[in-house]
N, C-alpha and C positions, 0 to 999 in steps of 0.2 A: 472529556473525550466521549463522544457518542458513537454508538455502533450502528452501522447501516444494516437494516434487516430486509427491507422490501426490494423486490426485483427492480422496481422503477428507479430506486436510488442508485442501483448498480448500473442500469442502462444510462441514466443521466451522467454518471461519472465516466462512462465509456465515451461520451461525446466531449469530454474535457481533454486536458493535456496528457500525453503518454510519455513515460520515461523508462525505456527498457534497460534492464541490467542483466547480467548473466544468471542470477538466481531468481529474479522476479521481475515483474513489470509494475511500475507505480503509475496509477491514474490519479490525476488531481483535477478537481473541478470546483471553482468558487461557487458557493450556493447563492450568495447575494440576498440572503434573508435577514440580515442584520444581526444574526447570532454569531458570536466570535468563537464558539466551541468547534474545534475540528472534529469532523466525522471520519470514521475509519471502518473499512470493510475488508474481508478476506475471501478469496476464492481460489480453489485448486481443482483443476479438471481431472478427469480420469486418464488423460494423456500422461499425467505425472507418474501414475502407478496405481497400486492397489489401495484399499482403504487405509491400511496401516501407514503406508508411505504418505498418502494425502493428509492424514490427520497429523502425522509428525511435521509435515511442512506447515500446516496451519498453526500448530503450536509454536513453531519457530517464528513465523511471521507475526503472531500475536505478541510474542516476547520482544521482537524488534520494534513493533509499533508502540508498545507500552513504554519502551525506553526512549524512543526518539520523537514521536509525534507531539507529545505535550510541549516539548522544548523547542523543537526545530520545525514542527509542522506549520502549515499555513492556516491561520485563524479564519474561520468562516468558510472553510473549504472541505470537501469530502475527499478522502484519500482511500484508494482501493489498492490492495496488494494482491497481485495475481502470481501464484507460484508457478515456476517453470520447471520442466524436467531437468534433473541434475541439481536442483537447488538444495537438496538434502546433503549432497556430497561436498558442498562448500562450507568451509569453516565459519562458525557463527560470527566471529569477529570480522571476517571479510564481508559477510552479509551486512553487518552493521555499518561498515564503511561504505558499502554500496548504497545503503539507504540514506546515509548522511549526504552522499554525493547527489543522489537523485532529489532529495529534498532541497538542497542548495540550488540545483538547476531549476527546480519547480518554482522556488521563491523568486529567482531572477525573472523567469518568464511571466509569472503572475504580476510582478511589480511593473511590468511594462504597460 
């Protein structure tokens, strides 16, 4: 799993598919570069809360991605998780179910 670092990678992912969930939004964009490694990036805006809240949300999103993306992520695609307000209030297991659901929907759409 590779990490997205550049702003251009996040902007490219924003032009891809969007799967909103109550705790986060999943963006998926196939890269088409022949590399089957899934890419992952995280972003949480100041609308979510102060620095402590945003960092907690990013830690939770990282843990979700480490558990789900290597197995159920789309190979050769970039995945961006955008934290939403109230995402920290959702139980972690429920967030994991939401990510599984979003990845399943993404796999169906990308397969078309």
